[in-house]
PQR file with spaces between the fields and no chain letter, atoms N, CA, C, O and H, PARSE charges and radii, in Angstrom:
ATOM       1  N    UNK     1     -96.841   -2.339  -57.849 -0.4000 1.5000
ATOM       2  CA   UNK     1     -96.908   -1.009  -58.266 -0.0000 2.0000
ATOM       3  C    UNK     1     -96.217   -0.618  -59.622  0.5500 1.7000
ATOM       4  O    UNK     1     -95.165   -1.184  -59.916 -0.5500 1.4000
ATOM       5  N    UNK     2     -96.729    0.269  -60.413 -0.4000 1.5000
ATOM       6  CA   UNK     2     -96.136    0.478  -61.706 -0.0000 2.0000
ATOM       7  C    UNK     2     -95.383    1.837  -61.506  0.5500 1.7000
ATOM       8  O    UNK     2     -95.583    2.554  -60.525 -0.5500 1.4000
ATOM       9  H    UNK     2     -97.584    0.729  -60.173  0.4000 1.0000
ATOM      10  N    UNK     3     -94.424    2.163  -62.598 -0.4000 1.5000
ATOM      11  CA   UNK     3     -93.790    3.329  -62.583 -0.0000 2.0000
ATOM      12  C    UNK     3     -94.693    4.598  -62.662  0.5500 1.7000
ATOM      13  O    UNK     3     -94.397    5.638  -62.073 -0.5500 1.4000
ATOM      14  H    UNK     3     -94.262    1.581  -63.395  0.4000 1.0000
ATOM      15  N    UNK     4     -95.728    4.462  -63.367 -0.4000 1.5000
ATOM      16  CA   UNK     4     -96.675    5.517  -63.523 -0.0000 2.0000
ATOM      17  C    UNK     4     -97.311    5.779  -62.120  0.5500 1.7000
ATOM      18  O    UNK     4     -97.403    6.948  -61.747 -0.5500 1.4000
ATOM      19  H    UNK     4     -95.969    3.618  -63.845  0.4000 1.0000
ATOM      20  N    UNK     5     -97.701    4.893  -61.419 -0.4000 1.5000
ATOM      21  CA   UNK     5     -98.169    5.138  -60.066 -0.0000 2.0000
ATOM      22  C    UNK     5     -97.145    5.626  -59.097  0.5500 1.7000
ATOM      23  O    UNK     5     -97.424    6.436  -58.212 -0.5500 1.4000
ATOM      24  H    UNK     5     -97.627    3.943  -61.722  0.4000 1.0000
ATOM      25  N    UNK     6     -96.009    5.144  -59.268 -0.4000 1.5000
ATOM      26  CA   UNK     6     -94.998    5.812  -58.446 -0.0000 2.0000
ATOM      27  C    UNK     6     -94.603    7.144  -58.571  0.5500 1.7000
ATOM      28  O    UNK     6     -94.314    7.820  -57.584 -0.5500 1.4000
ATOM      29  H    UNK     6     -95.783    4.486  -59.986  0.4000 1.0000
ATOM      30  N    UNK     7     -94.562    7.671  -59.984 -0.4000 1.5000
ATOM      31  CA   UNK     7     -94.431    9.037  -60.139 -0.0000 2.0000
ATOM      32  C    UNK     7     -95.405    9.769  -59.703  0.5500 1.7000
ATOM      33  O    UNK     7     -95.086   10.877  -59.272 -0.5500 1.4000
ATOM      34  H    UNK     7     -94.797    7.122  -60.785  0.4000 1.0000
ATOM      35  N    UNK     8     -96.792    9.399  -59.683 -0.4000 1.5000
ATOM      36  CA   UNK     8     -97.877   10.225  -59.149 -0.0000 2.0000
ATOM      37  C    UNK     8     -97.823   10.322  -57.639  0.5500 1.7000
ATOM      38  O    UNK     8     -98.254   11.312  -57.048 -0.5500 1.4000
ATOM      39  H    UNK     8     -97.050    8.499  -60.034  0.4000 1.0000
ATOM      40  N    UNK     9     -97.251    9.209  -56.983 -0.4000 1.5000
ATOM      41  CA   UNK     9     -97.239    9.233  -55.576 -0.0000 2.0000
ATOM      42  C    UNK     9     -96.017   10.222  -55.133  0.5500 1.7000
ATOM      43  O    UNK     9     -96.220   11.082  -54.275 -0.5500 1.4000
ATOM      44  H    UNK     9     -96.901    8.404  -57.463  0.4000 1.0000
ATOM      45  N    UNK    10     -94.887   10.086  -55.679 -0.4000 1.5000
ATOM      46  CA   UNK    10     -93.620   11.141  -55.601 -0.0000 2.0000
ATOM      47  C    UNK    10     -94.268   12.659  -55.831  0.5500 1.7000
ATOM      48  O    UNK    10     -94.194   13.546  -54.980 -0.5500 1.4000
ATOM      49  H    UNK    10     -94.722    9.388  -56.376  0.4000 1.0000
ATOM      50  N    UNK    11     -94.858   12.792  -57.012 -0.4000 1.5000
ATOM      51  CA   UNK    11     -95.349   14.163  -57.237 -0.0000 2.0000
ATOM      52  C    UNK    11     -96.306   14.793  -56.189  0.5500 1.7000
ATOM      53  O    UNK    11     -96.196   15.934  -55.739 -0.5500 1.4000
ATOM      54  H    UNK    11     -94.919   12.072  -57.703  0.4000 1.0000
ATOM      55  N    UNK    12     -97.315   13.830  -55.849 -0.4000 1.5000
ATOM      56  CA   UNK    12     -98.167   14.314  -54.883 -0.0000 2.0000
ATOM      57  C    UNK    12     -97.705   14.674  -53.398  0.5500 1.7000
ATOM      58  O    UNK    12     -98.050   15.633  -52.707 -0.5500 1.4000
ATOM      59  H    UNK    12     -97.404   12.904  -56.215  0.4000 1.0000
ATOM      60  N    UNK    13     -96.673   13.451  -53.054 -0.4000 1.5000
ATOM      61  CA   UNK    13     -96.235   13.718  -51.725 -0.0000 2.0000
ATOM      62  C    UNK    13     -95.339   15.137  -51.778  0.5500 1.7000
ATOM      63  O    UNK    13     -95.475   15.994  -50.904 -0.5500 1.4000
ATOM      64  H    UNK    13     -96.392   12.672  -53.616  0.4000 1.0000
ATOM      65  N    UNK    14     -94.563   15.264  -52.713 -0.4000 1.5000
ATOM      66  CA   UNK    14     -93.537   16.457  -52.576 -0.0000 2.0000
ATOM      67  C    UNK    14     -94.365   17.726  -52.804  0.5500 1.7000
ATOM      68  O    UNK    14     -94.083   18.743  -52.169 -0.5500 1.4000
ATOM      69  H    UNK    14     -94.453   14.568  -53.423  0.4000 1.0000
ATOM      70  N    UNK    15     -95.331   17.713  -53.645 -0.4000 1.5000
ATOM      71  CA   UNK    15     -96.468   18.944  -53.761 -0.0000 2.0000
ATOM      72  C    UNK    15     -97.008   19.115  -52.422  0.5500 1.7000
ATOM      73  O    UNK    15     -96.861   20.191  -51.843 -0.5500 1.4000
ATOM      74  H    UNK    15     -95.560   16.887  -54.160  0.4000 1.0000
ATOM      75  N    UNK    16     -97.620   18.145  -51.883 -0.4000 1.5000
ATOM      76  CA   UNK    16     -98.234   18.433  -50.281 -0.0000 2.0000
ATOM      77  C    UNK    16     -97.217   18.794  -49.416  0.5500 1.7000
ATOM      78  O    UNK    16     -97.489   19.678  -48.604 -0.5500 1.4000
ATOM      79  H    UNK    16     -97.740   17.271  -52.353  0.4000 1.0000
ATOM      80  N    UNK    17     -96.037   18.281  -49.402 -0.4000 1.5000
ATOM      81  CA   UNK    17     -95.049   18.645  -48.449 -0.0000 2.0000
ATOM      82  C    UNK    17     -94.593   20.002  -48.445  0.5500 1.7000
ATOM      83  O    UNK    17     -94.414   20.716  -47.458 -0.5500 1.4000
ATOM      84  H    UNK    17     -95.816   17.563  -50.062  0.4000 1.0000
ATOM      85  N    UNK    18     -94.401   20.320  -49.811 -0.4000 1.5000
ATOM      86  CA   UNK    18     -93.952   21.754  -50.159 -0.0000 2.0000
ATOM      87  C    UNK    18     -94.946   22.790  -49.820  0.5500 1.7000
ATOM      88  O    UNK    18     -94.546   23.897  -49.460 -0.5500 1.4000
ATOM      89  H    UNK    18     -94.546   19.741  -50.613  0.4000 1.0000
ATOM      90  N    UNK    19     -96.291   22.512  -49.909 -0.4000 1.5000
ATOM      91  CA   UNK    19     -97.251   23.389  -49.652 -0.0000 2.0000
ATOM      92  C    UNK    19     -97.447   23.475  -48.097  0.5500 1.7000
ATOM      93  O    UNK    19     -97.895   24.522  -47.630 -0.5500 1.4000
ATOM      94  H    UNK    19     -96.616   21.613  -50.201  0.4000 1.0000
ATOM      95  N    UNK    20     -97.115   22.367  -47.226 -0.4000 1.5000
ATOM      96  CA   UNK    20     -97.367   22.688  -46.013 -0.0000 2.0000
ATOM      97  C    UNK    20     -96.229   23.105  -45.133  0.5500 1.7000
ATOM      98  O    UNK    20     -96.366   23.609  -44.018 -0.5500 1.4000
ATOM      99  H    UNK    20     -96.751   21.516  -47.605  0.4000 1.0000
ATOM     100  N    UNK    21     -94.976   22.826  -45.794 -0.4000 1.5000
ATOM     101  CA   UNK    21     -93.841   23.329  -44.957 -0.0000 2.0000
ATOM     102  C    UNK    21     -93.211   24.476  -45.800  0.5500 1.7000
ATOM     103  O    UNK    21     -92.592   24.327  -46.853 -0.5500 1.4000
ATOM     104  H    UNK    21     -94.864   22.417  -46.700  0.4000 1.0000
ATOM     105  N    UNK    22     -93.464   25.598  -45.184 -0.4000 1.5000
ATOM     106  CA   UNK    22     -92.922   26.956  -45.887 -0.0000 2.0000
ATOM     107  C    UNK    22     -91.677   26.959  -46.323  0.5500 1.7000
ATOM     108  O    UNK    22     -91.562   27.175  -47.530 -0.5500 1.4000
ATOM     109  H    UNK    22     -93.967   25.719  -44.328  0.4000 1.0000
ATOM     110  N    UNK    23     -90.366   26.725  -45.509 -0.4000 1.5000
ATOM     111  CA   UNK    23     -89.259   26.681  -46.083 -0.0000 2.0000
ATOM     112  C    UNK    23     -88.948   25.787  -47.475  0.5500 1.7000
ATOM     113  O    UNK    23     -88.013   26.044  -48.234 -0.5500 1.4000
ATOM     114  H    UNK    23     -90.460   26.549  -44.529  0.4000 1.0000
ATOM     115  N    UNK    24     -89.873   24.727  -47.660 -0.4000 1.5000
ATOM     116  CA   UNK    24     -89.740   23.954  -48.739 -0.0000 2.0000
ATOM     117  C    UNK    24     -90.713   24.328  -49.986  0.5500 1.7000
ATOM     118  O    UNK    24     -91.007   23.474  -50.823 -0.5500 1.4000
ATOM     119  H    UNK    24     -90.632   24.518  -47.044  0.4000 1.0000
ATOM     120  N    UNK    25     -91.088   25.378  -50.037 -0.4000 1.5000
ATOM     121  CA   UNK    25     -91.998   25.904  -51.043 -0.0000 2.0000
ATOM     122  C    UNK    25     -91.611   25.633  -52.363  0.5500 1.7000
ATOM     123  O    UNK    25     -92.429   25.508  -53.274 -0.5500 1.4000
ATOM     124  H    UNK    25     -90.849   26.071  -49.358  0.4000 1.0000
ATOM     125  N    UNK    26     -90.129   25.516  -52.534 -0.4000 1.5000
ATOM     126  CA   UNK    26     -89.589   25.321  -53.975 -0.0000 2.0000
ATOM     127  C    UNK    26     -89.870   23.944  -54.506  0.5500 1.7000
ATOM     128  O    UNK    26     -89.804   23.664  -55.703 -0.5500 1.4000
ATOM     129  H    UNK    26     -89.464   25.617  -51.794  0.4000 1.0000
ATOM     130  N    UNK    27     -90.221   23.005  -53.444 -0.4000 1.5000
ATOM     131  CA   UNK    27     -90.443   21.640  -53.904 -0.0000 2.0000
ATOM     132  C    UNK    27     -91.796   21.715  -54.882  0.5500 1.7000
ATOM     133  O    UNK    27     -91.830   21.113  -55.956 -0.5500 1.4000
ATOM     134  H    UNK    27     -90.274   23.232  -52.472  0.4000 1.0000
ATOM     135  N    UNK    28     -92.766   22.422  -54.449 -0.4000 1.5000
ATOM     136  CA   UNK    28     -94.044   22.518  -55.267 -0.0000 2.0000
ATOM     137  C    UNK    28     -93.488   23.099  -56.460  0.5500 1.7000
ATOM     138  O    UNK    28     -93.922   22.576  -57.486 -0.5500 1.4000
ATOM     139  H    UNK    28     -92.738   22.910  -53.577  0.4000 1.0000
ATOM     140  N    UNK    29     -92.716   23.962  -56.617 -0.4000 1.5000
ATOM     141  CA   UNK    29     -92.465   24.727  -57.847 -0.0000 2.0000
ATOM     142  C    UNK    29     -91.691   23.764  -58.781  0.5500 1.7000
ATOM     143  O    UNK    29     -92.007   23.582  -59.957 -0.5500 1.4000
ATOM     144  H    UNK    29     -92.363   24.388  -55.784  0.4000 1.0000
ATOM     145  N    UNK    30     -90.524   23.089  -58.084 -0.4000 1.5000
ATOM     146  CA   UNK    30     -89.704   22.150  -58.768 -0.0000 2.0000
ATOM     147  C    UNK    30     -90.715   20.825  -59.610  0.5500 1.7000
ATOM     148  O    UNK    30     -90.555   20.536  -60.796 -0.5500 1.4000
ATOM     149  H    UNK    30     -90.268   23.237  -57.129  0.4000 1.0000
ATOM     150  N    UNK    31     -91.756   20.144  -58.676 -0.4000 1.5000
ATOM     151  CA   UNK    31     -92.401   19.184  -59.230 -0.0000 2.0000
ATOM     152  C    UNK    31     -93.394   19.603  -60.274  0.5500 1.7000
ATOM     153  O    UNK    31     -93.643   18.829  -61.198 -0.5500 1.4000
ATOM     154  H    UNK    31     -91.886   20.379  -57.713  0.4000 1.0000
ATOM     155  N    UNK    32     -94.033   20.883  -60.183 -0.4000 1.5000
ATOM     156  CA   UNK    32     -94.952   21.204  -61.195 -0.0000 2.0000
ATOM     157  C    UNK    32     -94.121   21.627  -62.324  0.5500 1.7000
ATOM     158  O    UNK    32     -94.600   21.399  -63.435 -0.5500 1.4000
ATOM     159  H    UNK    32     -93.831   21.512  -59.432  0.4000 1.0000
ATOM     160  N    UNK    33     -92.930   22.218  -62.269 -0.4000 1.5000
ATOM     161  CA   UNK    33     -92.036   22.408  -63.491 -0.0000 2.0000
ATOM     162  C    UNK    33     -91.681   21.074  -64.252  0.5500 1.7000
ATOM     163  O    UNK    33     -91.735   21.002  -65.480 -0.5500 1.4000
ATOM     164  H    UNK    33     -92.541   22.404  -61.367  0.4000 1.0000
ATOM     165  N    UNK    34     -91.296   19.973  -63.400 -0.4000 1.5000
ATOM     166  CA   UNK    34     -90.953   18.858  -63.898 -0.0000 2.0000
ATOM     167  C    UNK    34     -91.964   18.208  -64.538  0.5500 1.7000
ATOM     168  O    UNK    34     -91.716   17.673  -65.619 -0.5500 1.4000
ATOM     169  H    UNK    34     -91.252   20.032  -62.402  0.4000 1.0000
ATOM     170  N    UNK    35     -93.235   18.146  -63.995 -0.4000 1.5000
ATOM     171  CA   UNK    35     -94.298   17.535  -64.711 -0.0000 2.0000
ATOM     172  C    UNK    35     -94.729   18.320  -66.025  0.5500 1.7000
ATOM     173  O    UNK    35     -95.393   17.658  -66.823 -0.5500 1.4000
ATOM     174  H    UNK    35     -93.436   18.581  -63.117  0.4000 1.0000
ATOM     175  N    UNK    36     -94.474   19.504  -66.330 -0.4000 1.5000
ATOM     176  CA   UNK    36     -94.708   20.364  -67.569 -0.0000 2.0000
ATOM     177  C    UNK    36     -93.635   19.881  -68.453  0.5500 1.7000
ATOM     178  O    UNK    36     -93.894   19.751  -69.649 -0.5500 1.4000
ATOM     179  H    UNK    36     -93.934   20.042  -65.682  0.4000 1.0000
ATOM     180  N    UNK    37     -92.412   19.588  -67.989 -0.4000 1.5000
ATOM     181  CA   UNK    37     -91.187   19.286  -68.818 -0.0000 2.0000
ATOM     182  C    UNK    37     -91.504   17.890  -69.153  0.5500 1.7000
ATOM     183  O    UNK    37     -91.268   17.492  -70.294 -0.5500 1.4000
ATOM     184  H    UNK    37     -92.201   19.694  -67.017  0.4000 1.0000
ATOM     185  N    UNK    38     -92.007   17.121  -68.287 -0.4000 1.5000
ATOM     186  CA   UNK    38     -92.253   15.587  -68.682 -0.0000 2.0000
ATOM     187  C    UNK    38     -93.291   15.434  -69.783  0.5500 1.7000
ATOM     188  O    UNK    38     -93.161   14.656  -70.727 -0.5500 1.4000
ATOM     189  H    UNK    38     -92.199   17.444  -67.360  0.4000 1.0000
ATOM     190  N    UNK    39     -94.405   16.295  -69.574 -0.4000 1.5000
ATOM     191  CA   UNK    39     -95.392   16.252  -70.796 -0.0000 2.0000
ATOM     192  C    UNK    39     -95.039   16.649  -71.777  0.5500 1.7000
ATOM     193  O    UNK    39     -95.399   15.974  -72.741 -0.5500 1.4000
ATOM     194  H    UNK    39     -94.511   16.928  -68.807  0.4000 1.0000
ATOM     195  N    UNK    40     -94.276   17.758  -72.049 -0.4000 1.5000
ATOM     196  CA   UNK    40     -93.674   18.167  -73.375 -0.0000 2.0000
ATOM     197  C    UNK    40     -92.424   17.341  -73.932  0.5500 1.7000
ATOM     198  O    UNK    40     -92.286   17.202  -75.148 -0.5500 1.4000
ATOM     199  H    UNK    40     -93.983   18.306  -71.265  0.4000 1.0000
ATOM     200  N    UNK    41     -91.614   16.854  -73.121 -0.4000 1.5000
ATOM     201  CA   UNK    41     -90.525   16.059  -73.839 -0.0000 2.0000
ATOM     202  C    UNK    41     -90.546   14.676  -73.581  0.5500 1.7000
ATOM     203  O    UNK    41     -89.749   13.997  -74.228 -0.5500 1.4000
ATOM     204  H    UNK    41     -91.726   16.967  -72.134  0.4000 1.0000
ATOM     205  N    UNK    42     -91.396   14.025  -72.654 -0.4000 1.5000
ATOM     206  CA   UNK    42     -91.207   12.774  -72.360 -0.0000 2.0000
ATOM     207  C    UNK    42     -90.333   12.250  -71.365  0.5500 1.7000
ATOM     208  O    UNK    42     -90.332   11.086  -70.964 -0.5500 1.4000
ATOM     209  H    UNK    42     -92.044   14.577  -72.129  0.4000 1.0000
ATOM     210  N    UNK    43     -89.492   13.293  -70.942 -0.4000 1.5000
ATOM     211  CA   UNK    43     -88.340   12.754  -69.976 -0.0000 2.0000
ATOM     212  C    UNK    43     -88.890   13.089  -68.546  0.5500 1.7000
ATOM     213  O    UNK    43     -89.415   14.164  -68.257 -0.5500 1.4000
ATOM     214  H    UNK    43     -89.492   14.238  -71.268  0.4000 1.0000
ATOM     215  N    UNK    44     -88.700   12.002  -67.659 -0.4000 1.5000
ATOM     216  CA   UNK    44     -89.446   12.247  -66.418 -0.0000 2.0000
ATOM     217  C    UNK    44     -88.077   11.603  -65.254  0.5500 1.7000
ATOM     218  O    UNK    44     -87.840   10.396  -65.225 -0.5500 1.4000
ATOM     219  H    UNK    44     -88.274   11.128  -67.894  0.4000 1.0000
ATOM     220  N    UNK    45     -87.381   12.488  -64.471 -0.4000 1.5000
ATOM     221  CA   UNK    45     -86.353   11.935  -63.620 -0.0000 2.0000
ATOM     222  C    UNK    45     -86.909   10.924  -62.729  0.5500 1.7000
ATOM     223  O    UNK    45     -86.255    9.894  -62.570 -0.5500 1.4000
ATOM     224  H    UNK    45     -87.574   13.469  -64.495  0.4000 1.0000
ATOM     225  N    UNK    46     -88.075   11.075  -62.094 -0.4000 1.5000
ATOM     226  CA   UNK    46     -88.761   10.162  -61.105 -0.0000 2.0000
ATOM     227  C    UNK    46     -88.922    8.799  -61.902  0.5500 1.7000
ATOM     228  O    UNK    46     -88.583    7.730  -61.394 -0.5500 1.4000
ATOM     229  H    UNK    46     -88.607   11.912  -62.223  0.4000 1.0000
ATOM     230  N    UNK    47     -89.428    8.890  -63.111 -0.4000 1.5000
ATOM     231  CA   UNK    47     -89.660    7.607  -63.818 -0.0000 2.0000
ATOM     232  C    UNK    47     -88.452    6.944  -63.986  0.5500 1.7000
ATOM     233  O    UNK    47     -88.398    5.744  -63.720 -0.5500 1.4000
ATOM     234  H    UNK    47     -89.703    9.759  -63.524  0.4000 1.0000
ATOM     235  N    UNK    48     -87.474    7.545  -64.386 -0.4000 1.5000
ATOM     236  CA   UNK    48     -86.045    6.890  -64.670 -0.0000 2.0000
ATOM     237  C    UNK    48     -85.474    6.253  -63.421  0.5500 1.7000
ATOM     238  O    UNK    48     -85.013    5.112  -63.424 -0.5500 1.4000
ATOM     239  H    UNK    48     -87.519    8.520  -64.602  0.4000 1.0000
ATOM     240  N    UNK    49     -85.519    6.979  -62.428 -0.4000 1.5000
ATOM     241  CA   UNK    49     -85.226    6.209  -60.951 -0.0000 2.0000
ATOM     242  C    UNK    49     -85.969    5.122  -60.687  0.5500 1.7000
ATOM     243  O    UNK    49     -85.475    4.044  -60.358 -0.5500 1.4000
ATOM     244  H    UNK    49     -85.894    7.906  -62.426  0.4000 1.0000
ATOM     245  N    UNK    50     -87.196    5.336  -60.814 -0.4000 1.5000
ATOM     246  CA   UNK    50     -88.199    3.960  -60.580 -0.0000 2.0000
ATOM     247  C    UNK    50     -88.049    3.006  -61.370  0.5500 1.7000
ATOM     248  O    UNK    50     -88.206    1.859  -60.952 -0.5500 1.4000
ATOM     249  H    UNK    50     -87.597    6.211  -61.082  0.4000 1.0000
ATOM     250  N    UNK    51     -87.711    3.252  -62.697 -0.4000 1.5000
ATOM     251  CA   UNK    51     -87.415    1.755  -63.460 -0.0000 2.0000
ATOM     252  C    UNK    51     -86.052    1.324  -63.055  0.5500 1.7000
ATOM     253  O    UNK    51     -85.780    0.123  -63.063 -0.5500 1.4000
ATOM     254  H    UNK    51     -87.584    4.184  -63.037  0.4000 1.0000
ATOM     255  N    UNK    52     -85.109    2.279  -62.673 -0.4000 1.5000
ATOM     256  CA   UNK    52     -83.881    1.716  -62.219 -0.0000 2.0000
ATOM     257  C    UNK    52     -83.946    0.833  -60.925  0.5500 1.7000
ATOM     258  O    UNK    52     -83.137   -0.068  -60.708 -0.5500 1.4000
ATOM     259  H    UNK    52     -85.329    3.254  -62.666  0.4000 1.0000
ATOM     260  N    UNK    53     -84.855    1.127  -60.180 -0.4000 1.5000
ATOM     261  CA   UNK    53     -85.314    0.496  -58.855 -0.0000 2.0000
ATOM     262  C    UNK    53     -86.057   -0.884  -59.091  0.5500 1.7000
ATOM     263  O    UNK    53     -86.218   -1.696  -58.181 -0.5500 1.4000
ATOM     264  H    UNK    53     -85.513    1.860  -60.356  0.4000 1.0000
ATOM     265  N    UNK    54     -86.493   -1.079  -60.383 -0.4000 1.5000
ATOM     266  CA   UNK    54     -87.122   -2.349  -60.803 -0.0000 2.0000
ATOM     267  C    UNK    54     -88.503   -2.317  -61.111  0.5500 1.7000
ATOM     268  O    UNK    54     -89.040   -3.241  -61.722 -0.5500 1.4000
ATOM     269  H    UNK    54     -86.362   -0.419  -61.123  0.4000 1.0000
ATOM     270  N    UNK    55     -89.225   -1.122  -60.654 -0.4000 1.5000
ATOM     271  CA   UNK    55     -90.607   -1.107  -61.089 -0.0000 2.0000
ATOM     272  C    UNK    55     -91.035   -1.276  -62.566  0.5500 1.7000
ATOM     273  O    UNK    55     -90.242   -0.778  -63.364 -0.5500 1.4000
ATOM     274  H    UNK    55     -88.789   -0.372  -60.157  0.4000 1.0000
ATOM     275  N    UNK    56     -91.994   -1.805  -63.029 -0.4000 1.5000
ATOM     276  CA   UNK    56     -92.528   -2.071  -64.243 -0.0000 2.0000
ATOM     277  C    UNK    56     -93.620   -0.936  -64.749  0.5500 1.7000
ATOM     278  O    UNK    56     -94.408   -0.403  -63.967 -0.5500 1.4000
ATOM     279  H    UNK    56     -92.638   -2.210  -62.380  0.4000 1.0000
ATOM     280  N    UNK    57     -93.565   -0.663  -66.050 -0.4000 1.5000
ATOM     281  CA   UNK    57     -94.634    0.130  -66.646 -0.0000 2.0000
ATOM     282  C    UNK    57     -95.961   -0.463  -66.881  0.5500 1.7000
ATOM     283  O    UNK    57     -96.178   -1.674  -66.933 -0.5500 1.4000
ATOM     284  H    UNK    57     -92.925   -1.096  -66.685  0.4000 1.0000
ATOM     285  N    UNK    58     -96.810    0.447  -67.014 -0.4000 1.5000
ATOM     286  CA   UNK    58     -98.116   -0.105  -67.273 -0.0000 2.0000
ATOM     287  C    UNK    58     -98.255   -1.061  -68.479  0.5500 1.7000
ATOM     288  O    UNK    58     -99.026   -2.020  -68.534 -0.5500 1.4000
ATOM     289  H    UNK    58     -96.634    1.431  -66.971  0.4000 1.0000
ATOM     290  N    UNK    59     -97.444   -0.680  -69.382 -0.4000 1.5000
ATOM     291  CA   UNK    59     -97.286   -1.509  -70.722 -0.0000 2.0000
ATOM     292  C    UNK    59     -96.539   -2.599  -70.608  0.5500 1.7000
ATOM     293  O    UNK    59     -96.469   -3.410  -71.531 -0.5500 1.4000
ATOM     294  H    UNK    59     -96.818    0.098  -69.338  0.4000 1.0000
ATOM     295  N    UNK    60     -95.839   -2.766  -69.373 -0.4000 1.5000
ATOM     296  CA   UNK    60     -95.052   -4.266  -69.286 -0.0000 2.0000
ATOM     297  C    UNK    60     -93.722   -4.051  -69.660  0.5500 1.7000
ATOM     298  O    UNK    60     -92.964   -5.004  -69.479 -0.5500 1.4000
ATOM     299  H    UNK    60     -95.896   -2.108  -68.622  0.4000 1.0000
ATOM     300  N    UNK    61     -93.251   -3.009  -70.147 -0.4000 1.5000
ATOM     301  CA   UNK    61     -91.801   -2.841  -70.569 -0.0000 2.0000
ATOM     302  C    UNK    61     -90.910   -2.103  -69.495  0.5500 1.7000
ATOM     303  O    UNK    61     -91.381   -1.176  -68.836 -0.5500 1.4000
ATOM     304  H    UNK    61     -93.867   -2.235  -70.295  0.4000 1.0000
ATOM     305  N    UNK    62     -89.717   -2.502  -69.349 -0.4000 1.5000
ATOM     306  CA   UNK    62     -88.841   -1.823  -68.420 -0.0000 2.0000
ATOM     307  C    UNK    62     -87.955   -0.959  -69.162  0.5500 1.7000
ATOM     308  O    UNK    62     -87.118   -0.278  -68.570 -0.5500 1.4000
ATOM     309  H    UNK    62     -89.334   -3.255  -69.885  0.4000 1.0000
């Protein structure tokens, strides 16, 4: 598994969870907001965490 795939899995899981469990609606908002921030700035907390856990990037760099 690569970092990019891991980020997509985390984002999709949180979005689905936030949409199905009403008290966690803010998870969907947070994930969407962070995806926009990541696209604009290049910083993604989930990517940073997954790299620290040892997952490699598609480009093969850590």
